[in-house]
C-alpha positions in Angstrom: -3.8 -0.6 -45.7 -4.8 -0.7 -41.7 -6.9 2.0 -41.0 -5.7 4.1 -38.0 -8.9 3.4 -35.4 -7.9 -0.5 -36.7 -4.1 0.0 -35.2 -4.9 1.7 -32.2 -7.6 -0.6 -31.2 -5.6 -3.3 -29.8 -4.2 -0.2 -27.0 -8.1 0.9 -26.0 -7.8 -1.5 -22.8 -4.4 -0.4 -21.6 -6.3 1.9 -19.9 -8.4 0.4 -18.2 -6.8 -2.1 -16.8 -4.6 0.5 -15.2 -7.5 1.8 -13.6 -9.1 -1.5 -12.9 -5.6 -2.6 -10.6 -6.2 1.2 -9.2 -9.4 -0.1 -7.7 -8.7 -3.8 -6.8 -6.1 -2.0 -4.6 -8.0 0.4 -3.0 -10.9 -2.0 -1.9 -8.5 -4.8 -0.8 -7.2 -1.7 1.7 -10.2 -0.4 2.8 -11.5 -4.6 3.2 -7.2 -4.4 5.6 -7.4 -1.3 7.5 -11.3 0.1 7.0 -10.2 2.9 5.4 -11.2 4.1 1.8 -8.2 5.7 -0.6 -8.7 7.3 -3.3 -7.6 5.0 -6.8 -5.8 8.7 -8.0 -3.7 8.7 -5.0 -2.2 5.3 -6.5 0.4 4.8 -8.7 2.6 2.1 -10.4 6.5 1.4 -10.9 7.8 -1.9 -11.6 6.9 -3.6 -9.3 6.5 -1.0 -6.7 2.9 0.6 -5.8 3.2 4.2 -4.3 0.3 6.0 -2.3 0.0 9.9 -2.1 -1.8 9.4 1.6 -2.1 11.5 4.7 0.6 9.9 6.9 -1.7 9.0 9.7 -3.2 6.7 6.7 0.4 5.8 5.5 1.5 4.9 8.6 -1.8 2.4 9.4 -0.5 0.6 5.6 2.7 0.0 6.6 1.8 -1.2 10.2 -0.3 -4.5 8.0 1.8 -4.0 4.3 2.4 -7.9 4.7 -0.9 -8.7 5.0 -2.0 -6.5 2.2 1.1 -7.7 0.2 -0.3 -11.3 0.6 -3.8 -10.0 -0.6 -3.5 -8.9 -3.2 -0.7 -11.1 -4.6 -3.8 -13.7 -5.1 -4.9 -11.7 -7.9 -3.6 -12.4 -11.7 -2.9 -8.5 -12.6 -0.9 -7.8 -9.2 0.7 -11.2 -8.7 4.4 -9.2 -9.5 3.7 -6.8 -6.7 6.9 -6.3 -4.3 6.4 -3.8 -2.6 4.7 -0.7 -1.1 5.3 2.8 -0.1 
């Protein structure tokens, strides 16, 4: 019989991958628009990225959305992203 720690061990890295994706996205957005956003302001749902930032920052991101999407789709863990809202 497996111990609980052995059984749950496979889920140990899941939270870290989500955090890494958020940090990667924030870094790419900062390169494109020049404004740093916090990883806590980013959430994922299916193939969409949702941002909880100030309206002026969100407007700048939307103006350069295609450029941001092109850059983040080059990363394997972000290849399925289709939209930013």
